[in-house]
N, C-alpha and C positions, 0 to 999 in steps of 0.2 A: 248307336246303341252302346258303344263302348263307354265304360265309366258309370253306367246306370245299372242298378240291380233290380231284377224282377222276381216274380214268385218262383219261377223255374230257372232263371238265368243268373249267372254270377256277374261280377263287375266287368268281365271281358265279353259278356254276351253269350257265353256257352251255357247250354242246358246242363244242369248238375242235379241229379236225383240221388245217386249213390256214389260213394267214394270208397277207396280202399280202407279197410279197418285200421284204426289207430290204437295206441296202447290202451286207453280205457275200454274200448270195445273188446279187444283181445283178452284183457283181464277179466271183464265181465263173463265172456264165454268160458274161460278156463275155470273160474270159481263157480259159475253156475253149473258146469258139468261136475265139478268136484262135490258141490252140495247135492247134486242129484244122485251120485253114486255112493256117497258116504252116509254115515248115520250118527246119531247122538250129537255130542258137542261139535264135532267136525262139521256136520251138516249146518248147524246153526251159525257157526263162525264163517264157513264158506259162503253161506247165504247172505250174511251181513256184508262181507267184503265184496261179493258180487253186486249187491245193491249199491255199495259205495262207488264201485267202478262205473256202473250205469248212471248213477247220479252225476258223477263227474263228466261223463260223455255228454249227457243231456244239457248240463250247465254250459259246457263249452260250445255246443251247437247253438244254444239259445243266445249266447253272447257273441259268438264269433262265426256263426254259420255263413256260408258263402252266398246263400240266397234266402228269401223269405220262407220257402218250403222247408229248408233245413232248420231254420229258426223255429218254425211252427212245430216241426217234428221234435225238436229239443224240448219245447214247452210241454207238449203232450206227454212225452216220456217222463219228464221231470214231475208232472202232475201225477202220473200213474205210480211212480216210485214213491213219492211222498205220501200219496193217498193209501198205498198198500201198507205203509208202515203206521199210518194213523188208525186204520180200521183193522 
């Protein structure tokens, strides 16, 4: 099984569903919290930066995810982020 990637397993055969947060996820959390507690232009700006961090995380998961579950998760989050800005 080593060397093959599955829906839940990485290239080493380990099941990977969640990982430690990386910089884009931490940035998303910080700016989402800032947008939630602030008002006016700060809310709008923090919300935009928050979405940019989440978009970056989703893109990285889609293109470099360790298994197909993580890549699918990236695709879904990317679609939600883009869709939320289109409507």
